[in-house]
N, C-alpha and C positions, 0 to 999 in steps of 0.2 A: 260148189251150190253145196248144201250139205240133203240129205231123203229121211221125208217127215213122214208117218205113217200117221194117219186122223182121219174120226169121220168128219164129214163135210154132209147139212140139209140141201137134198138136194136143188127143193125149193126153195132154198135160202141167195143157192146161185144163176138162177138163172134167169132172174131180173136184171144185175148186174152183168153175166153174160154179152145179153141182148142190148146195155145198150152200157157195151166196150166195145161190142163185136168183135170176144173173143169166142173162140173154135172151142176153147178145151176148158176143163176147171182150174189144173191146170197153171193155163192161160191166165185168167180171169181172177185167182188170188192173188198168181205173183203183181198180176198191172194196177188188182183193186191195195193191194203192201205197196206200190212204190204207189201209188195216187198217193193213198193215208200223209208214206213218210214222207210228200216231197211237201205237204200245209203245213203252217209251223201253229200252235197254238192259238200266234196275234192273230191269224190270218182268220182262226177260226172262230174267236169270242169276235173279232169286226164282223164279221161276216152274222153270226148268232144277234148278234144290236141290226146291223141293217135287214136281215131278217123280216120281220117283223110287222117290219114299218113298209112296205116294198112287193110281201110273197103274193097279195094278189094280182098283180100287176105279173107276171108269172106264171104265175102258178093254179088251174082249175080245184077250186076243192071239191065240184059240184063230179069230176069226173075220178078223184084219186074214192073219192068216197064209197062211188060205183062203184070202181075196184078191188077197194076194202075188199068188202060187203061181195060179192063176189069171189070171194078169194084169191084174189089173181095180183 
């Protein structure tokens, strides 16, 4: 494992950290990279085709909009 010094936006790490259940920025970034690496381009393309037709069944857009406007 190598050590890399980089600037990370604390606000951008908070939500993924909560979602992934990780305790540290390091664990959060490593987990997110592992997830990203495990998803193939075909999987992403398939998900992007599926999402518009099915998003309403899984996402509450009013809640998401309110959170965005509140800066959460």
